[in-house]
C-alpha positions in Angstrom: -10.2 21.4 -22.5 -9.9 17.9 -24.2 -7.6 15.8 -22.0 -6.5 12.2 -22.6 -5.8 10.1 -19.5 -3.7 7.1 -20.2 -4.5 4.3 -17.7 -7.9 5.9 -16.9 -9.2 2.7 -15.3 -6.3 2.3 -12.9 -5.9 3.5 -9.3 -4.5 7.0 -10.1 -5.9 7.3 -13.6 -9.5 6.9 -12.6 -9.0 9.6 -9.9 -7.5 12.0 -12.3 -10.3 11.4 -14.8 -12.8 12.1 -12.1 -11.2 15.3 -11.0 -10.9 16.6 -14.5 -14.6 15.7 -15.3 -15.7 17.5 -12.2 -13.8 20.6 -13.4 -15.8 20.5 -16.7 -13.1 19.1 -18.9 -13.7 16.5 -21.7 -11.8 13.4 -20.7 -10.6 10.8 -23.3 -10.0 7.5 -21.5 -7.0 5.7 -22.9 -7.4 2.1 -21.9 -7.3 -1.4 -23.5 -11.0 -1.8 -22.9 -11.5 1.4 -25.0 -9.5 -0.3 -27.9 -6.2 1.5 -27.3 -2.9 -0.3 -26.5 -0.2 2.2 -25.7 2.6 -0.4 -25.8 1.9 -1.5 -29.3 0.5 1.9 -30.3 -2.7 0.4 -31.7 -5.6 2.9 -31.6 -3.4 5.6 -29.9 -3.3 8.1 -32.8 -7.1 8.0 -33.3 -7.7 8.4 -29.5 -5.5 11.5 -29.4 -7.4 13.3 -32.2 -8.2 16.8 -30.9 -6.5 16.2 -27.5 -4.7 19.2 -26.0 -3.0 17.5 -23.0 -2.1 13.9 -22.2 -1.9 12.7 -18.6 0.1 9.4 -18.4 -1.0 7.4 -15.4 -0.3 4.0 -16.9 1.0 1.1 -14.8 2.0 -2.5 -15.3 2.1 -5.6 -13.1 5.5 -6.5 -14.5 8.4 -6.1 -12.0 11.3 -7.7 -13.8 13.7 -4.9 -14.5 14.4 -5.3 -18.2 10.7 -5.9 -18.9 9.4 -2.9 -16.9 12.0 -0.6 -18.4 11.0 -1.7 -21.9 7.3 -1.3 -21.1 7.6 2.3 -19.7 10.2 3.4 -22.3 8.1 2.1 -25.2 4.8 3.7 -24.1 6.6 7.0 -23.5 8.1 7.0 -27.0 4.7 6.0 -28.5 2.8 8.7 -26.7 5.4 11.3 -27.6 5.3 10.4 -31.3 1.5 10.3 -31.5 1.2 13.5 -29.5 3.4 15.3 -32.0 1.2 14.1 -34.9 -2.0 15.1 -33.0 -0.7 18.5 -32.0 -0.8 17.8 -28.2 0.5 20.8 -26.3 2.0 19.0 -23.3 2.2 15.7 -21.5 1.9 15.2 -17.7 3.3 12.0 -16.2 3.1 10.7 -12.7 6.4 9.2 -11.4 7.9 8.3 -8.0 10.0 10.4 -5.6 13.6 9.4 -5.2 13.9 7.0 -8.1 17.3 8.2 -9.2 18.7 6.1 -6.3 17.1 2.8 -7.6 18.5 0.3 -10.0 15.9 -2.4 -10.3 12.2 -3.2 -10.6 9.4 -0.7 -11.0 11.5 2.2 -9.8 14.0 1.6 -12.6 11.2 1.4 -15.1 9.7 4.7 -14.1 13.1 6.4 -14.4 13.5 5.0 -17.9 10.0 6.4 -18.6 11.0 9.9 -17.5 14.1 9.8 -19.6 12.3 8.6 -22.7 9.6 11.3 -22.3 12.3 14.0 -21.9 13.9 12.9 -25.2 10.8 13.7 -27.1 9.7 17.1 -28.6 6.4 17.6 -26.8 6.9 19.5 -23.4 6.6 17.2 -20.4 5.7 17.9 -16.8 6.7 15.2 -14.3 5.0 14.8 -10.9 7.0 12.6 -8.7 4.8 11.3 -5.9 5.5 9.4 -2.7 3.8 6.0 -2.3 0.0 6.3 -1.9 -1.8 5.5 1.3 -3.4 2.8 -0.8 0.0 1.1 -1.1 -0.5 -0.4 2.3 -3.4 -2.3 0.9 -1.2 -3.6 -1.9 1.4 -4.6 0.7 -1.1 -6.8 2.5 -2.2 -8.4 -0.7 1.3 -9.1 -1.9 3.2 -10.1 1.2 0.7 -12.0 3.5 1.6 -15.6 4.1 -0.7 -17.4 6.5 -1.4 -15.0 9.4 1.6 -12.7 8.8 2.4 -10.0 6.3 6.2 -9.6 5.6 6.8 -5.9 4.7 10.2 -4.7 3.4 11.9 -2.1 5.5 10.9 1.2 3.9 10.9 4.8 5.0 8.1 6.6 3.2 5.9 9.7 3.2 2.5 8.2 2.2 0.1 10.5 0.3 -3.5 9.9 -0.8 -4.0 8.9 -4.4 -6.8 11.6 -4.7 -4.4 14.3 -3.5 -1.9 13.2 -6.2 -4.7 13.2 -8.8 -5.7 16.7 -7.9 -2.1 17.9 -8.4 -1.8 16.1 -11.7 -5.0 17.7 -12.9 -3.6 21.1 -11.9 -0.4 20.5 -13.9 -2.5 19.4 -16.8 -4.6 22.5 -17.1 -2.2 25.2 -15.9 -0.7 27.4 -18.6 2.4 28.1 -16.4 3.7 25.3 -14.1 7.1 23.7 -13.2 8.4 20.9 -15.4 9.2 18.8 -12.3 7.4 18.7 -9.0 7.4 16.4 -6.0 4.4 15.6 -3.8 4.2 13.7 -0.5 2.1 13.4 2.6 2.7 15.3 5.9 4.4 12.4 7.8 7.5 10.3 7.5 6.5 6.7 8.3 7.9 3.2 8.4 5.8 1.3 5.8 5.5 -1.8 8.1 4.1 0.4 10.9 1.5 1.9 8.6 0.6 -1.4 7.1 0.2 -2.9 10.6 -2.3 -0.1 11.4 -4.3 -1.0 8.3 -4.2 -4.8 9.2 -5.5 -3.9 12.7 -8.5 -2.0 11.1 -9.2 -4.9 8.7 -8.7 -7.5 11.4 -6.4 -9.5 9.2 -3.7 -10.6 9.0 -2.9 -11.0 12.7 0.7 -10.0 12.3 2.8 -7.6 10.3 6.6 -8.2 10.3 9.2 -5.8 8.9 11.9 -7.6 7.0 15.2 -6.5 5.3 15.3 -8.3 1.9 19.0 -8.1 1.1 18.4 -9.9 -2.2 16.5 -6.9 -3.4 18.9 -4.5 -5.1 16.8 -1.6 -3.9 16.8 -2.5 -0.2 19.3 0.0 1.0 17.7 2.9 -0.8 14.2 1.9 0.5 15.4 1.5 4.1 17.6 4.6 3.9 14.9 7.1 3.1 15.4 7.6 -0.6 11.6 7.7 -1.0 11.1 10.6 1.4 10.3 14.1 0.1 13.1 16.5 -0.3 13.3 20.3 -0.2 10.7 22.1 -2.3 8.2 19.2 -2.4 4.4 19.9 -2.1 3.3 18.5 1.3 -0.4 17.7 1.3 -2.8 15.8 3.5 -4.8 13.9 4.5 -2.6 12.1 7.0 -2.5 8.3 7.0 -4.6 8.2 10.2 -7.2 10.5 8.5 -7.2 8.2 5.4 -7.7 5.2 7.6 -10.6 6.8 9.5 -12.3 7.7 6.2 -11.8 4.3 4.6 -11.6 1.9 7.5 -13.6 3.5 10.4 -13.3 2.0 13.8 -16.4 0.0 14.7 
């Protein structure tokens, strides 16, 4: 099957592309480096020529609410339109568990993306995932000041990016699958606790401090468990400890 992966050079996109290639599918990488800009639409129609399924794993560094909503809404509409013209059979998009409760930032953008896709004519399958195990790495990169990382109070159910990629690949190729599915890891965790375990394995920073950022419109939803899996979610390993042992073995 000829499958296009939007954001094929990103964290989840490259994993999806690898899974699909290992299964024998032909993968079309939709990236700026390949000459395709999904926001402007430049090169998108040509890239989708002969494609049967599109997997959207695109991301953006933008976090300002209006900008991120515009970005995700625009790429969803562009991909829908070009998919119609190319005869694409379905679109699979990765999203985030619990985003209905969020009003700002990246979460609000992903909700706008879902809505824009569902307004289009090509059938869409949405995989809502918990935060990746790898999100703890990002927390350390984003929040460390001096010898301390300041991690927002968040209840989560971390899942491996590879596990999510495998589920996306399954949704892409299956003739019969649900239109909406949630996936999460096997444990409910405090993000700061998990991030502290990663910091201990890395040896830096020395401290991880949990904070409640009341200036963040999403703080109550994050702290209150909106990002946890609900009934019917796919629960899949590895656990966070297993992921740590694999990627940051104790020496």
